[in-house]
C-alpha positions as YAML, in Angstrom:
chain: A
units: angstrom
residues:
- id: 1
  name: MET
  ca: [12.45, 15.87, 19.92]
- id: 2
  name: GLU
  ca: [14.91, 14.31, 17.52]
- id: 3
  name: PHE
  ca: [14.81, 11.03, 19.48]
- id: 4
  name: ALA
  ca: [11.02, 10.95, 19.24]
- id: 5
  name: ALA
  ca: [11.15, 11.46, 15.46]
- id: 6
  name: LYS
  ca: [13.71, 8.68, 15.02]
- id: 7
  name: PHE
  ca: [11.73, 6.37, 17.30]
- id: 8
  name: LEU
  ca: [8.50, 7.04, 15.34]
- id: 9
  name: PHE
  ca: [10.34, 6.49, 12.06]
- id: 10
  name: VAL
  ca: [11.58, 3.08, 13.26]
- id: 11
  name: PHE
  ca: [8.09, 2.29, 14.64]
- id: 12
  name: TYR
  ca: [6.31, 3.12, 11.40]
- id: 13
  name: THR
  ca: [8.94, 1.24, 9.41]
- id: 14
  name: ILE
  ca: [8.30, -1.85, 11.55]
- id: 15
  name: VAL
  ca: [4.51, -1.41, 11.14]
- id: 16
  name: ILE
  ca: [4.90, -1.20, 7.37]
- id: 17
  name: ALA
  ca: [7.22, -4.22, 7.21]
- id: 18
  name: VAL
  ca: [5.00, -6.37, 9.45]
- id: 19
  name: GLY
  ca: [1.88, -5.40, 7.50]
- id: 20
  name: GLY
  ca: [3.61, -6.10, 4.18]
- id: 21
  name: LEU
  ca: [4.82, -9.50, 5.36]
- id: 22
  name: ALA
  ca: [1.35, -10.33, 6.68]
- id: 23
  name: ALA
  ca: [-0.15, -9.38, 3.36]
- id: 24
  name: ALA
  ca: [2.37, -11.32, 1.36]
- id: 25
  name: LEU
  ca: [2.61, -14.49, 3.41]
- id: 26
  name: SER
  ca: [-1.01, -14.97, 4.46]
- id: 27
  name: SER
  ca: [-2.94, -17.79, 2.84]
- id: 28
  name: SER
  ca: [-6.26, -16.11, 3.65]
- id: 29
  name: LEU
  ca: [-7.31, -13.17, 1.49]
- id: 30
  name: VAL
  ca: [-9.03, -11.45, 4.40]
- id: 31
  name: ARG
  ca: [-5.90, -11.70, 6.57]
- id: 32
  name: ALA
  ca: [-3.82, -10.41, 3.67]
- id: 33
  name: LEU
  ca: [-6.18, -7.46, 3.46]
- id: 34
  name: VAL
  ca: [-5.69, -6.78, 7.18]
- id: 35
  name: GLY
  ca: [-1.94, -6.76, 6.50]
- id: 36
  name: LEU
  ca: [-2.50, -4.24, 3.71]
- id: 37
  name: ILE
  ca: [-4.51, -2.03, 6.06]
- id: 38
  name: LEU
  ca: [-1.73, -2.15, 8.63]
- id: 39
  name: THR
  ca: [0.79, -1.18, 5.96]
- id: 40
  name: LEU
  ca: [-1.32, 1.73, 4.78]
- id: 41
  name: PHE
  ca: [-1.67, 2.98, 8.34]
- id: 42
  name: GLY
  ca: [2.14, 2.90, 8.65]
- id: 43
  name: VAL
  ca: [2.52, 4.86, 5.42]
- id: 44
  name: SER
  ca: [0.07, 7.42, 6.80]
- id: 45
  name: GLY
  ca: [2.23, 7.75, 9.87]
- id: 46
  name: MET
  ca: [5.28, 8.34, 7.69]
- id: 47
  name: TYR
  ca: [3.41, 11.19, 5.99]
- id: 48
  name: LEU
  ca: [2.77, 12.71, 9.43]
- id: 49
  name: LEU
  ca: [6.51, 12.53, 10.12]
- id: 50
  name: LEU
  ca: [7.13, 14.38, 6.87]
- id: 51
  name: ASN
  ca: [4.91, 17.23, 8.14]
- id: 52
  name: ALA
  ca: [2.18, 16.47, 5.60]
- id: 53
  name: PRO
  ca: [-0.97, 15.97, 7.65]
- id: 54
  name: PHE
  ca: [-3.27, 16.56, 4.68]
- id: 55
  name: VAL
  ca: [-1.61, 13.81, 2.65]
- id: 56
  name: ALA
  ca: [-1.73, 11.52, 5.70]
- id: 57
  name: LEU
  ca: [-5.47, 12.13, 6.06]
- id: 58
  name: MET
  ca: [-5.98, 11.50, 2.35]
- id: 59
  name: GLN
  ca: [-4.01, 8.26, 2.69]
- id: 60
  name: LEU
  ca: [-6.43, 7.13, 5.35]
- id: 61
  name: LEU
  ca: [-9.59, 8.34, 3.59]
- id: 62
  name: ILE
  ca: [-8.75, 7.20, 0.06]
- id: 63
  name: TYR
  ca: [-6.71, 4.04, 0.54]
- id: 64
  name: VAL
  ca: [-7.86, 2.65, 3.87]
- id: 65
  name: GLY
  ca: [-11.37, 4.01, 3.60]
- id: 66
  name: ALA
  ca: [-12.12, 3.45, -0.06]
- id: 67
  name: VAL
  ca: [-9.71, 1.20, -1.92]
- id: 68
  name: VAL
  ca: [-9.45, -1.37, 0.86]
- id: 69
  name: ILE
  ca: [-13.23, -1.50, 1.15]
- id: 70
  name: LEU
  ca: [-13.41, -1.94, -2.62]
- id: 71
  name: ILE
  ca: [-10.96, -4.84, -2.42]
- id: 72
  name: PHE
  ca: [-12.91, -6.32, 0.49]
- id: 73
  name: PHE
  ca: [-16.15, -6.21, -1.48]
- id: 74
  name: ALA
  ca: [-14.39, -7.80, -4.45]
- id: 75
  name: ILE
  ca: [-13.19, -10.63, -2.22]
- id: 76
  name: MET
  ca: [-16.66, -11.13, -0.79]
- id: 77
  name: LEU
  ca: [-18.39, -10.98, -4.21]
- id: 78
  name: THR
  ca: [-16.07, -13.48, -5.86]
- id: 79
  name: ARG
  ca: [-16.39, -15.91, -2.96]
- id: 80
  name: ALA
  ca: [-12.76, -16.80, -3.04]
- id: 81
  name: PRO
  ca: [-11.65, -19.63, -0.75]
- id: 82
  name: ALA
  ca: [-11.24, -18.44, 2.82]
- id: 83
  name: GLY
  ca: [-7.74, -19.89, 2.98]
- id: 84
  name: GLY
  ca: [-6.02, -23.05, 3.96]
- id: 85
  name: GLU
  ca: [-7.68, -25.26, 1.35]
- id: 86
  name: GLU
  ca: [-5.36, -24.34, -1.49]
- id: 87
  name: ARG
  ca: [-2.25, -24.29, 0.65]
- id: 88
  name: LYS
  ca: [0.40, -26.66, -0.66]
- id: 89
  name: ASP
  ca: [4.02, -27.28, 0.23]
- id: 90
  name: ARG
  ca: [6.02, -24.13, -0.39]
- id: 91
  name: PRO
  ca: [9.64, -24.98, -1.08]
- id: 92
  name: ILE
  ca: [12.28, -22.87, 0.62]
- id: 93
  name: ARG
  ca: [13.52, -21.89, -2.83]
- id: 94
  name: LYS
  ca: [10.48, -19.63, -3.36]
- id: 95
  name: TYR
  ca: [11.16, -17.86, -0.08]
- id: 96
  name: LEU
  ca: [14.81, -17.35, -1.05]
- id: 97
  name: PHE
  ca: [13.85, -15.85, -4.40]
- id: 98
  name: ALA
  ca: [11.36, -13.56, -2.67]
- id: 99
  name: LEU
  ca: [14.02, -12.50, -0.20]
- id: 100
  name: MET
  ca: [16.52, -11.80, -2.99]
- id: 101
  name: GLY
  ca: [13.84, -9.88, -4.88]
- id: 102
  name: ALA
  ca: [13.27, -7.68, -1.81]
- id: 103
  name: VAL
  ca: [16.92, -7.26, -0.78]
- id: 104
  name: ALA
  ca: [18.34, -6.44, -4.20]
- id: 105
  name: PRO
  ca: [16.34, -3.19, -4.76]
- id: 106
  name: ALA
  ca: [16.78, -2.22, -1.12]
- id: 107
  name: PHE
  ca: [20.54, -2.66, -1.43]
- id: 108
  name: ALA
  ca: [20.63, -0.72, -4.71]
- id: 109
  name: PHE
  ca: [18.55, 2.18, -3.34]
- id: 110
  name: GLY
  ca: [20.56, 2.19, -0.15]
- id: 111
  name: TRP
  ca: [23.82, 2.35, -2.05]
- id: 112
  name: VAL
  ca: [22.55, 5.23, -4.22]
- id: 113
  name: ILE
  ca: [21.30, 7.15, -1.18]
- id: 114
  name: MET
  ca: [24.51, 6.63, 0.75]
- id: 115
  name: THR
  ca: [26.80, 7.60, -2.12]
- id: 116
  name: MET
  ca: [24.77, 10.39, -3.74]
- id: 117
  name: ALA
  ca: [22.72, 11.75, -0.81]
- id: 118
  name: PRO
  ca: [21.16, 15.12, -1.62]
- id: 119
  name: THR
  ca: [21.53, 17.95, 0.86]
- id: 120
  name: SER
  ca: [18.53, 18.34, 3.09]
- id: 121
  name: SER
  ca: [17.10, 21.24, 4.95]
- id: 122
  name: ASP
  ca: [16.38, 21.18, 8.67]
- id: 123
  name: LYS
  ca: [12.68, 21.80, 8.24]
- id: 124
  name: PRO
  ca: [10.59, 20.85, 5.17]
- id: 125
  name: ASP
  ca: [8.70, 23.59, 3.38]
- id: 126
  name: SER
  ca: [5.10, 23.86, 4.53]
- id: 127
  name: VAL
  ca: [2.56, 23.50, 1.76]
- id: 128
  name: SER
  ca: [-1.06, 24.39, 2.37]
- id: 129
  name: ALA
  ca: [-3.86, 22.06, 1.33]
- id: 130
  name: ILE
  ca: [-4.98, 24.52, -1.34]
- id: 131
  name: GLN
  ca: [-1.51, 24.66, -2.95]
- id: 132
  name: LEU
  ca: [-1.27, 20.87, -2.81]
- id: 133
  name: GLY
  ca: [-4.69, 20.45, -4.37]
- id: 134
  name: GLN
  ca: [-3.91, 22.88, -7.17]
- id: 135
  name: GLY
  ca: [-0.52, 21.25, -7.75]
- id: 136
  name: LEU
  ca: [-2.06, 17.82, -8.02]
- id: 137
  name: MET
  ca: [-5.34, 18.54, -9.75]
- id: 138
  name: GLU
  ca: [-4.46, 21.15, -12.34]
- id: 139
  name: PRO
  ca: [-1.76, 19.29, -14.31]
- id: 140
  name: TYR
  ca: [-2.83, 15.75, -13.34]
- id: 141
  name: ILE
  ca: [-6.63, 15.91, -13.45]
- id: 142
  name: LEU
  ca: [-6.82, 13.56, -16.46]
- id: 143
  name: ALA
  ca: [-4.63, 10.99, -14.67]
- id: 144
  name: PHE
  ca: [-6.87, 11.07, -11.61]
- id: 145
  name: GLU
  ca: [-10.00, 10.60, -13.72]
- id: 146
  name: LEU
  ca: [-8.39, 7.73, -15.65]
- id: 147
  name: ILE
  ca: [-7.44, 5.99, -12.40]
- id: 148
  name: SER
  ca: [-11.02, 6.19, -11.18]
- id: 149
  name: VAL
  ca: [-12.24, 4.71, -14.47]
- id: 150
  name: VAL
  ca: [-9.70, 1.89, -14.21]
- id: 151
  name: LEU
  ca: [-10.85, 1.12, -10.67]
- id: 152
  name: LEU
  ca: [-14.49, 1.06, -11.82]
- id: 153
  name: VAL
  ca: [-13.68, -1.26, -14.75]
- id: 154
  name: ALA
  ca: [-11.69, -3.56, -12.48]
- id: 155
  name: MET
  ca: [-14.50, -3.81, -9.97]
- id: 156
  name: SER
  ca: [-17.08, -4.40, -12.73]
- id: 157
  name: ALA
  ca: [-14.87, -7.11, -14.27]
- id: 158
  name: ALA
  ca: [-14.55, -8.85, -10.88]
- id: 159
  name: VAL
  ca: [-18.32, -8.86, -10.44]
- id: 160
  name: LEU
  ca: [-18.88, -10.19, -13.98]
- id: 161
  name: LEU
  ca: [-16.31, -12.95, -13.54]
- id: 162
  name: ALA
  ca: [-17.90, -13.95, -10.25]
- id: 163
  name: PHE
  ca: [-21.33, -14.18, -11.79]
- id: 164
  name: LYS
  ca: [-20.05, -16.19, -14.81]
- id: 165
  name: ARG
  ca: [-18.22, -18.57, -12.49]
- id: 166
  name: ARG
  ca: [-21.34, -19.08, -10.39]
- id: 167
  name: LYS
  ca: [-23.45, -19.86, -13.47]
- id: 168
  name: SER
  ca: [-20.94, -22.39, -14.79]
- id: 169
  name: GLU
  ca: [-20.85, -24.31, -11.46]
...
């Protein structure tokens, strides 16, 4: 059982890394969105490994099912270039800076975890969906509502910018 958990952890880590790289390195917005979807599926799998099936389901429903669709519609409404046209020579220096920007926090977090690792229990505490919902919604209800307003404003702004750009062309 422990081998299966370690194998799935490595598998989901690879899925997250491949999806993140696909999202970051793709010149097409739609392909980058597919990379984001792959990454979000990997994160959902990690939640399953943490014995949090409700959070994994919410990850799929909210992020993959709603936010990604919102981003997809924003891409389609703004009629951004499909990719390839704006591609220019990318010097190796940019890739090195990106690699350093990724490795530095990973190294710092790894060092902190290795030197100051907290004690862990064998089995995580089980939290019911009702307890989780009350824990998230009671003290943080205003934050959730503000996030939904910010998403609505961002989508509205994208649509307005797309229409203004179409009129000026």
